C-alpha positions, 0 to 999 in steps of 0.5 A, a space after each residue: 121351207 127348208 130341205 129337212 122339212 121337205 123330206 119329212 113331208 114327203 116320207 109321211 105322204 108316202 105312207 098314204 098310197 093311191 093317186 088322190 092329190 088330196 089323200 092324207 094331205 090333211 093329216 100330214 100338214 097338220 102333223 109337220 104344222 105346214 099349210 095344206 095347200 103347199 102340202 098338197 102341191 107337193 104330193 101332186 108333183 111328187 105323184 106325178 114324177 113317180 108315175 113317170 118313173 114307173 111309166 115303162 115298167 108298168 107298160 112293159 107288163 100291160 099284158 099281164 096286168 090285162 090278164 089279171 083284169 080279165 080274172 076279176 080284179 079291178 083297175 083300181 085295185 091293180 093300180 094300187 097293187 103296182 103303185 100307178 094312177 089308174 087312169 094311165 093304167 086304164 090306157 094300157 089296158 084298153 090297148 090290150 082290148 084293141 081299142 086304138 090310142 085315138 079311140 081311147 082318148 075319145 072314151 076317157 073324154 066320154 065313156 058312153 062311147 063304150 058298147 057292150 062292155 058294162 064292166 070297163 065302162 063302170 070301172 072307168 067311170 069310177 077311176 075318172 070320177 076321183 082322178 085329179 092329175 090325168 083326166 081332160 077335166 083335171 087338166 082343165 082344172 089345172 089350166 083354170 087355176 093357173 089362169 086364176 093365179 095370173 089374174 090375181 097378179 094382174 090385179 095386184 099390178 093394177 093396184 099399184 097402177 103398173 102397165 105391163 104386156 101379158 104373155 098373150 099380148 106378146 105372142 100376138 105381137 111381134 116379140 120373139 123368144 121366151 115371153 113371161 106372164 107379165 112384162 112391165 113397160 117400165 121397171 117396178 120398184 119393190 123392196 128396194 130393187 127394180 124388176 121388169 117381169 113377173 112370171 107365175 108357177 102355180 106349184 111349189 117350187 122344189 128342186 126338180 121344178 125349179 131346175 126345169 123352169 130356170 133352164 127352159 124359161 127364166 134364165 132366157 128371161 133374165 138375158 132378154 128383159 133383166 131382173 124380174 121375179 119368179 112366184 111359186 104360188 104354193 112356197 119354195 125350198 129355201 135352198 133354191 138359187 136364183 141368178 138375175 131374179 128374185 123368187 118369192 111366194 104369193 104371201 110375200 105379194 100379200 095375195 091369198 
């Protein structure tokens, strides 16, 4: 994806307020003729970065927001006003209600632990039920999605009769340092080049994500194992740079 299209996507997605990762995705994807899954991934990553940016600003005004809630405005309504994830806002409000951090986490996992505050329970049930980024359930879903993607790459390697160690195999052994998702026992020849490892990311490769992956992981794989492949499952920006590895998406591997 070129940068111009990417920024147009962000601009269109900004018009759809709220923190649902599917909100407005179908309309924006159709308008700009982009894949739905790539557009959804871009929105999800954009929302996460925006919530990090606004975190302390909202936290510093938690007392004000708590008074607003006591005066009748719902967690969802306040979250929309301040453009912040409702479940994270709920965490701040519950601290103002004298719940400990530990108890707050327990309640987010099971709202039946709330006693004598039906309004809070009902509002938490509502925001937890539609949260797609910050609840234990959404984290489990994201983890399962990542694992499923890795399973598909394992099947792709198996069909080619290529032997490999997985990240779990390497961690269970004595290998030190960074470990890719798949380390090939013998180099794989693909499209005229040879590769020693594959790393899968269930994300869209934008500049921020790629810079983080390159510095934190992928450059280390090149140092340790030589040339490899970095797979961004939902596509990537054409402008991304790499050294010692090739960037692709799943479709280039023939995966759906």
